[in-house]
C-alpha positions in Angstrom: -104.0 -40.1 -10.8 -104.0 -36.5 -9.5 -105.8 -34.1 -10.1 -102.4 -32.2 -11.7 -101.2 -34.5 -14.1 -104.5 -35.5 -15.2 -104.8 -31.8 -16.1 -101.1 -32.2 -17.9 -102.0 -35.8 -19.9 -105.3 -33.7 -21.2 -103.4 -30.8 -22.8 -100.9 -33.4 -24.4 -103.3 -35.2 -26.0 -105.1 -31.8 -27.0 -101.8 -30.8 -28.5 -101.0 -33.5 -30.9 -104.3 -34.3 -31.7 -103.8 -29.8 -33.0 -100.3 -30.9 -34.4 -102.5 -33.8 -37.0 -101.8 -36.6 -35.4 -104.1 -39.6 -34.2 -104.3 -40.3 -30.8 -105.4 -43.2 -28.6 -107.3 -42.6 -25.4 -108.2 -45.0 -22.6 -112.0 -44.3 -21.3 -112.8 -44.4 -17.6 -116.0 -43.2 -17.3 -119.2 -44.5 -18.4 -121.6 -41.5 -20.0 -121.5 -43.0 -23.5 -122.7 -46.5 -22.2 -123.3 -49.3 -23.8 -121.5 -47.2 -26.9 -118.5 -47.0 -25.1 -117.0 -48.8 -22.1 -114.4 -48.4 -19.2 -111.1 -49.6 -20.3 -112.5 -48.7 -24.0 -109.6 -47.3 -26.6 -110.4 -44.6 -28.5 -109.1 -44.1 -31.6 -109.3 -40.3 -32.1 -108.5 -38.5 -35.0 -107.6 -35.0 -36.0 -110.7 -32.3 -37.0 -108.7 -32.0 -40.3 -111.8 -30.7 -42.5 -114.5 -32.4 -40.7 -118.0 -31.8 -41.5 -119.7 -32.8 -38.2 -122.4 -34.6 -38.2 -125.8 -35.7 -36.3 -124.0 -39.1 -34.7 -120.6 -38.4 -35.0 -118.9 -39.0 -31.8 -116.3 -36.1 -30.6 -113.8 -35.1 -28.5 -113.5 -31.8 -26.8 -111.6 -30.5 -23.8 -113.2 -28.2 -21.1 -112.5 -27.3 -17.4 -109.3 -29.0 -18.4 -110.9 -32.6 -18.7 -111.6 -34.5 -21.4 -114.8 -35.4 -23.2 -116.4 -38.2 -25.9 -119.8 -37.9 -26.8 -122.4 -37.8 -29.3 -123.4 -34.7 -31.8 -126.7 -34.4 -31.3 -127.4 -30.8 -33.3 -126.1 -28.0 -34.2 -126.7 -24.2 -32.8 -125.0 -21.8 -34.8 -121.1 -22.5 -35.0 -121.5 -25.0 -31.8 -121.9 -28.3 -31.3 -124.6 -29.6 -29.1 -123.4 -32.6 -27.4 -124.6 -35.7 -24.6 -123.5 -38.7 -23.4 -125.3 -41.6 -24.7 -126.3 -42.5 -21.1 -126.5 -38.8 -19.6 -130.5 -37.1 -19.9 -129.2 -33.9 -20.0 -127.6 -32.2 -23.3 -123.8 -30.7 -22.7 -123.8 -26.3 -22.7 -122.7 -26.4 -26.7 -119.4 -27.0 -27.5 -117.2 -24.5 -29.1 -114.4 -25.1 -32.8 -111.5 -24.0 -29.9 -113.0 -26.9 -27.5 -113.1 -29.2 -30.0 -109.5 -31.7 -30.4 -111.2 -34.5 -33.0 -113.7 -37.6 -34.2 -113.6 -40.5 -32.7 -112.7 -42.9 -35.4 -112.7 -46.3 -33.7 -112.7 -48.3 -30.6 -111.0 -51.1 -29.6 -112.2 -53.0 -26.4 -110.7 -55.2 -23.9 -110.1 -57.8 -25.8 -108.6 -56.5 -28.3 -111.5 -56.0 -30.9 -111.8 -52.8 -32.9 -115.4 -51.7 -33.7 -115.8 -48.6 -36.0 -117.8 -45.7 -35.1 -121.2 -45.5 -37.3 -122.6 -42.8 -38.2 -125.8 -43.9 -35.6 -126.0 -46.2 -33.1 -127.6 -50.0 -33.1 -131.2 -49.5 -32.4 -129.9 -52.0 -29.4 -128.0 -49.5 -28.3 -130.4 -46.8 -28.6 -132.8 -48.5 -26.5 -130.3 -49.7 -23.9 -129.2 -45.6 -23.4 -132.7 -45.1 -22.9 -132.7 -47.7 -20.0 -129.6 -46.0 -18.5 -130.3 -42.4 -18.8 -133.4 -43.0 -16.8 -132.9 -45.8 -14.3 -129.9 -46.1 -11.9 -131.1 -50.0 -11.5 -130.4 -50.0 -15.2 -127.5 -48.4 -15.2 -126.4 -50.9 -12.6 -127.3 -54.2 -14.2 -125.7 -53.2 -17.7 -122.6 -52.2 -16.0 -122.9 -56.0 -13.7 -123.9 -57.3 -16.5 -121.0 -56.2 -18.9 -118.7 -57.2 -16.1 -120.1 -60.9 -15.9 -119.8 -60.9 -19.9 -115.8 -60.2 -19.8 -115.4 -63.4 -17.4 -117.7 -65.2 -19.1 -116.1 -64.1 -22.5 -112.5 -64.7 -20.8 -113.2 -68.0 -19.4 -114.8 -69.7 -22.5 -111.4 -68.2 -25.0 -114.9 -66.1 -26.7 -113.1 -62.9 -27.8 -115.6 -60.5 -29.6 -118.6 -59.9 -30.1 -120.5 -60.2 -33.5 -119.6 -56.9 -35.8 -116.1 -56.4 -34.7 -112.7 -57.2 -36.6 -109.4 -58.4 -34.5 -106.7 -55.8 -34.5 -103.4 -57.9 -34.8 -101.0 -56.9 -31.8 -98.4 -55.7 -34.3 -101.3 -53.3 -34.9 -102.1 -51.5 -31.9 -98.8 -49.1 -31.9 -98.7 -45.5 -31.1 -99.7 -43.8 -34.9 -96.8 -42.7 -37.1 -94.3 -45.9 -35.8 
């Protein structure tokens, strides 16, 4: 996608959330492995009166790009965020950059996962390895890709802890 179209799409998503509608956004990056994978669809709720806590995954717009990163701390009226698979924290996120909070994740197989306030221990261990090792990063992506192929071939449609979302409920919010 060209930079212009990408920037326009980000601005459109920002306007939708600012108008108090829910948005669905397909993930392309890997900064939130293993909690969020490329191809996952994030269900993002508008800010409303949200009181952000450590562990929430927030969506923010910075330099024409969208980021969905976990809140790790607070500095005055700003949030300190970091991608689970990234070693360093982001520069503090101001209220004007915040767009919404990730309420759920729809996987490629159609299963849905509610975002827990704290990632499970296995996710924290994988994220730690991925943060500090390119080899671990490549291995995790490869295993995930192979796992997707194996699930498709074997007919298994989800992982423990996921709830299948019927196709009829996957429309745009407000339909």
